[in-house]
VEXRO-243992 format. One record per residue (C-alpha): residue number from 1; residue in one letter; x, y, z. Coordinates in Angstrom, 2 decimals. Last residue first. Layout:
NUM_A_X_Y_Z $
...
END
This chain:
83_X_-4.26_19.73_-1.59 $
82_X_-0.90_18.26_-1.38 $
81_X_0.24_14.88_-2.77 $
80_X_0.00_11.28_-1.22 $
79_X_2.03_9.21_-3.51 $
78_X_1.40_5.44_-2.42 $
77_X_5.12_3.20_-3.40 $
76_X_4.22_-0.37_-3.45 $
75_X_6.49_-3.81_-3.13 $
74_X_5.63_-7.04_-3.18 $
73_X_5.69_-10.50_-0.85 $
72_X_4.55_-13.05_-1.77 $
71_X_1.94_-16.16_-0.74 $
70_X_1.86_-19.36_-3.85 $
69_X_-2.24_-20.80_-4.97 $
68_X_0.67_-22.52_-7.13 $
67_X_-1.66_-20.85_-10.17 $
66_X_-0.61_-17.30_-8.36 $
65_X_-3.92_-15.77_-8.66 $
64_X_-3.16_-11.30_-9.93 $
63_X_-3.40_-8.63_-7.61 $
62_X_-5.36_-6.89_-5.25 $
61_X_-5.37_-3.68_-3.88 $
60_X_-9.10_-1.72_-2.35 $
59_X_-9.41_-3.23_1.35 $
58_X_-5.56_-3.88_2.48 $
57_X_-4.56_-0.65_0.76 $
56_X_-6.88_1.69_2.44 $
55_X_-6.22_0.57_5.85 $
54_X_-2.21_0.61_4.74 $
53_X_-2.76_4.52_3.31 $
52_X_-4.90_5.65_7.16 $
51_X_-1.61_3.91_9.27 $
50_X_0.49_6.29_7.21 $
49_X_-1.58_9.52_7.65 $
48_X_-2.31_8.66_11.39 $
47_X_1.55_7.63_12.14 $
46_X_3.10_10.87_10.56 $
45_X_6.74_10.05_9.86 $
44_X_6.73_11.26_6.61 $
43_X_8.88_11.14_3.39 $
42_X_9.21_7.82_3.28 $
41_X_12.06_5.49_2.17 $
40_X_13.79_4.21_5.47 $
39_X_10.35_4.23_7.12 $
38_X_9.06_1.10_4.81 $
37_X_5.49_0.73_6.21 $
36_X_4.12_-2.34_6.85 $
35_X_1.56_-4.38_4.97 $
34_X_-1.25_-6.79_5.15 $
33_X_-3.56_-10.04_4.19 $
32_X_-3.24_-7.60_0.75 $
31_X_-5.90_-10.22_-1.73 $
30_X_-4.37_-11.96_-4.49 $
29_X_-5.76_-15.66_-4.19 $
28_X_-3.20_-17.32_-3.05 $
27_X_-2.09_-14.45_-0.29 $
26_X_-0.18_-11.40_-0.70 $
25_X_2.01_-9.69_2.46 $
24_X_3.21_-5.95_1.29 $
23_X_5.52_-4.29_1.49 $
22_X_4.66_-0.04_1.88 $
21_X_6.51_2.79_0.74 $
20_X_5.24_6.89_1.34 $
19_X_5.12_8.93_-0.50 $
18_X_4.01_12.31_0.14 $
17_X_3.75_15.72_-1.48 $
16_X_3.59_17.94_1.12 $
15_X_1.07_20.85_2.74 $
14_X_-0.56_17.61_3.96 $
13_X_-4.24_17.55_5.52 $
12_X_-5.33_14.39_3.73 $
11_X_-7.77_13.29_0.46 $
10_X_-8.99_9.96_0.45 $
9_X_-7.18_7.41_-0.76 $
8_X_-8.29_5.20_-4.59 $
7_X_-5.89_2.00_-4.02 $
6_X_-4.54_1.11_-7.44 $
5_X_-5.88_-1.76_-9.33 $
4_X_-4.75_-5.46_-10.83 $
3_X_-0.87_-5.74_-9.73 $
2_X_0.90_-8.42_-11.34 $
1_X_3.20_-10.91_-8.45 $
END
């Protein structure tokens, strides 16, 4: 699936750059219906940051529609920059 946009994240109070790897479930309309953190690839264990990234991704990110209306799994790496 082709991602149409990237999430716009709020500023997080962090001293280091963070990468949050997510497995997304995308419905036939291109909406992200769920997101799960892949902890083994992510560079933070701060559940507050992870939860906020997931919340923003599910609200903002859109994919192109599937012509057959099928759901799909997609992977997304979100980078959170240090202040």
